[in-house]
C-alpha angles and dihedrals in degrees: 000000000000116000094239089057091048090051093049092048091051090051092048092049089054094043093247097131107117097235115164093248092053090046090049089049088057091046093245097120138009093215113101106157120103110263091216105051097010088211109099140027107281110237128145094272093050101044096044102034119010105032112109091243093050090049091053091051091048091049091050088052089049092235098104094103088054092048092044090058091053089050093055090082112062101246135151120255089252092054090047091053089046089053092050091052092045092052091045117181093321095104103118093198093069093049095208127106095221102047094125088053091048093051094044091048088047090053090052091047093048089051091047089054091048089053088050091052094049090053092052100259128132120254130213122259113259096260093050088049092051091053090052092048091051091046093052094045094045093048093050092042091052093044091053091054093058113105120215120209111229117207108242094203128233120339128193108251120251119263111289096023129099124213118202121193110206130187132175141177141176135197134221092269093060095255111149130203131178139161139181129204139201125244092267089063099249116131112250100184136002132183133188 
């Protein structure tokens, strides 16, 4: 999962997302209504899961039935995110191994679009947002699967085998130098 999504999820789990309801609770603003739908108080649960725009994005991703089941019980947005993490990608209904990452990336993306809207920018339609969320999640999921080979360094050869380290160099005048050494590190031959 991208670092920015991890940071966002951590902040959401700790109630540190600056939604209008949270800011009003801290006497920072008097505005509490959601800037997207302008219907309900904007808290973490509303902006990420129950706002009309969020519902359309979740429906476009085909995860709305899964989210709706989580919303049946009255929980805060932080607890909903915690439940998504707890369940992981084990939900058989979604039939993808990275469902939790898809939903968490979707939460970050919905918040990112909300920020754009608050700052006077246009946001994508829900189907376009869903395509972007899937692309981001799939790219990071694929990148995480790649295995890198780490050089283990020099090893003493097996009994009966000889390993020769060879190095060579030349300069602009055509002079050549080379050497090779045995496994104990002592130079066996050198030519210049």
